[in-house]
DOLUM-215364 format. One line per 2 residues: number of its first residue (from 1); for each residue x, y, z of C-alpha. Coordinates in steps of 0.02 Angstrom, whole numbers, plus 50000, padded with zeros to 5 digits. Example, Ala and Ser with C-alpha at 12.3 -4.5 7.8 and 13.67 -1.06 7.14 Angstrom:
residues 2
1) 50615/49775/50390  50684/49947/50357
END
This chain:
residues 278
1) 51150/46055/49544  51078/45969/49698
3) 50925/46023/49796  50935/46137/49948
5) 50981/46035/50101  51019/46048/50287
7) 51171/45963/50362  51163/45932/50549
9) 51304/45980/50667  51423/45834/50682
11) 51376/45770/50509  51479/45896/50412
13) 51654/45966/50428  51690/46062/50268
15) 51566/46118/50135  51649/46102/49966
17) 51575/46131/49794  51582/45943/49769
19) 51481/45911/49927  51355/46049/49892
21) 51337/46010/49707  51379/46187/49653
23) 51528/46288/49588  51579/46429/49703
25) 51553/46429/49892  51662/46333/50016
27) 51640/46347/50205  51711/46271/50363
29) 51727/46308/50549  51898/46281/50627
31) 51950/46256/50807  52140/46266/50791
33) 52183/46235/50974  52373/46235/50987
35) 52398/46200/50802  52445/46317/50661
37) 52326/46305/50513  52396/46341/50340
39) 52309/46392/50179  52406/46382/50017
41) 52423/46520/49889  52295/46458/49764
43) 52151/46521/49658  52030/46549/49803
45) 51992/46711/49893  51951/46685/50078
47) 51868/46772/50223  51913/46727/50403
49) 51779/46769/50532  51813/46730/50717
51) 51652/46664/50795  51738/46668/50964
53) 51912/46704/51029  52060/46794/50952
55) 52150/46747/50791  52326/46789/50732
57) 52359/46776/50545  52521/46787/50448
59) 52482/46842/50271  52639/46844/50166
61) 52751/46949/50281  52614/47045/50372
63) 52538/47002/50542  52355/47029/50590
65) 52274/46998/50759  52085/47011/50764
67) 51926/46947/50845  51903/46939/51033
69) 51717/46915/51061  51663/46779/51182
71) 51529/46713/51064  51426/46771/50916
73) 51298/46858/51030  51430/46963/51120
75) 51474/47083/50978  51496/47110/50792
77) 51627/47010/50700  51798/47051/50635
79) 51838/46986/50461  52004/46965/50373
81) 51990/46957/50184  52134/46874/50092
83) 52141/46874/49901  52187/46732/49786
85) 52370/46680/49765  52407/46723/49947
87) 52472/46605/50081  52400/46616/50258
89) 52451/46542/50426  52326/46549/50570
91) 52346/46526/50757  52211/46561/50885
93) 52175/46582/51070  52120/46426/51167
95) 51943/46375/51121  51929/46497/50976
97) 51816/46455/50829  51847/46528/50657
99) 51729/46523/50508  51819/46515/50341
101) 51726/46561/50182  51804/46538/50010
103) 51765/46554/49826  51866/46542/49665
105) 51926/46713/49609  51985/46776/49441
107) 52055/46943/49501  52174/46979/49646
109) 52132/47117/49770  52214/47185/49927
111) 52208/47109/50102  52072/47196/50205
113) 52039/47187/50392  51860/47233/50439
115) 51829/47280/50622  51668/47320/50717
117) 51715/47505/50704  51691/47489/50516
119) 51515/47419/50533  51347/47500/50575
121) 51232/47423/50706  51086/47395/50586
123) 50905/47349/50621  50806/47283/50473
125) 50626/47232/50442  50482/47273/50558
127) 50363/47200/50686  50396/47016/50712
129) 50505/47015/50556  50634/47127/50641
131) 50815/47071/50647  50990/47141/50663
133) 51107/47133/50513  51293/47164/50492
135) 51356/47156/50312  51540/47116/50327
137) 51571/47101/50140  51439/47199/50044
139) 51435/47221/49854  51546/47376/49873
141) 51683/47272/49957  51845/47260/49854
143) 51836/47073/49820  51795/46961/49673
145) 51645/46851/49717  51629/46828/49905
147) 51492/46911/50009  51476/46884/50198
149) 51331/46938/50311  51293/46910/50497
151) 51111/46909/50555  51037/46902/50731
153) 50852/46864/50755  50766/46876/50925
155) 50661/46729/50982  50492/46720/50896
157) 50539/46831/50749  50551/46795/50563
159) 50712/46827/50468  50758/46835/50284
161) 50580/46894/50262  50490/46916/50144
163) 50556/46753/50071  50673/46788/49927
165) 50786/46697/49806  50951/46723/49715
167) 50924/46605/49569  50941/46694/49401
169) 51051/46831/49332  50931/46961/49265
171) 50863/47132/49314  50827/47136/49501
173) 50901/46964/49539  51073/46883/49543
175) 51122/46700/49538  51208/46664/49704
177) 51247/46506/49801  51215/46533/49986
179) 51251/46450/50153  51162/46480/50318
181) 51269/46429/50468  51166/46433/50628
183) 51208/46466/50810  51084/46479/50954
185) 51104/46580/51113  51049/46421/51205
187) 51147/46290/51107  51077/46142/51205
189) 50892/46183/51188  50877/46318/51054
191) 50807/46290/50882  50733/46378/50731
193) 50639/46328/50574  50709/46346/50398
195) 50600/46347/50244  50663/46336/50064
197) 50540/46313/49922  50533/46320/49733
199) 50355/46318/49665  50412/46298/49485
201) 50519/46149/49539  50385/46071/49650
203) 50509/46077/49794  50479/46109/49979
205) 50600/46097/50127  50536/46135/50302
207) 50653/46078/50441  50707/46126/50616
209) 50886/46187/50631  50996/46187/50786
211) 51163/46253/50845  51300/46210/50720
213) 51186/46154/50578  51210/46225/50403
215) 51089/46249/50259  51148/46245/50078
217) 51039/46348/49961  51083/46338/49776
219) 50911/46406/49726  50735/46435/49793
221) 50643/46558/49903  50700/46548/50083
223) 50655/46616/50254  50692/46573/50437
225) 50598/46592/50601  50675/46581/50776
227) 50578/46480/50905  50497/46582/51043
229) 50624/46620/51178  50773/46565/51074
231) 50883/46700/50996  50957/46647/50831
233) 51118/46693/50740  51165/46642/50565
235) 51314/46679/50454  51276/46695/50268
237) 51408/46666/50135  51362/46701/49955
239) 51453/46691/49789  51404/46665/49609
241) 51445/46693/49426  51379/46872/49407
243) 51506/46984/49318  51472/47124/49444
245) 51461/47111/49634  51278/47115/49689
247) 51159/47044/49818  51002/47075/49716
249) 50861/46959/49767  50686/46923/49702
251) 50552/46920/49837  50408/46798/49833
253) 50275/46904/49746  50136/46828/49852
255) 50218/46894/50012  50322/47045/49960
257) 50183/47170/49999  50187/47123/50184
259) 50343/47230/50202  50235/47383/50167
261) 50165/47369/50344  50335/47386/50427
263) 50336/47576/50424  50180/47577/50533
265) 50226/47431/50647  50405/47491/50675
267) 50556/47391/50730  50540/47265/50871
269) 50608/47359/51024  50725/47212/51060
271) 50821/47251/50900  50965/47287/50887
273) 51019/47178/51034  51201/47140/50994
275) 51324/47282/51028  51464/47331/50910
277) 51586/47283/51046  51566/47163/51194
END
């Protein structure tokens, strides 16, 4: 398994297990334009998340139309979950962008369309570690391995904090591969910082991330901070070998106690700042 790494926008097209050096998570962002995009009936379960625009999907003989937000800061996402052994054809409105997450599946479930009406507008954290979270595919979701989460972090705030890891399958922690796909409200000038570290591996990654970059995290504690004045969005995809669906994470023990102060400091008044609907 390779080390955690950041791939810059324009330097990646599709994240495959071969590229990432892991076994489960695949990820890509499509801009279909006038074309129809097809996905074969194979052993992968998939989630289709419109980042912008409207998507029409033909799944076997059923039709689904979903999405519609102008961009990721305009509202919560729709998500179409399609199980393994199911063929899909996609078309989209002009300029639409669609994130596609996939993982190998051993069991076949039903097609599920998630809409903003199904999702709470959730604030998490406290003080300058406040952020907004929308868990599109939580552990309770009727799927095999895939989990999908959207997070919005106002400029200057920390996110995925305290730093945590999904590295081992044992009590309180699950082994999960994870991608962070970043978008900035100001795509030309916005940026954030991503940290991934593994003390027992003598590993440290500290890099700026910009609009369209992606971070691949096979292991290690990780956390993100948005630059002052630059609101940050990221889309998390997670999957792993655990026999039961879970997002259990182990927090860095040297920083975990900082969360005890959040009850007193309260949520940043800017959060939540993305409505359920545009």
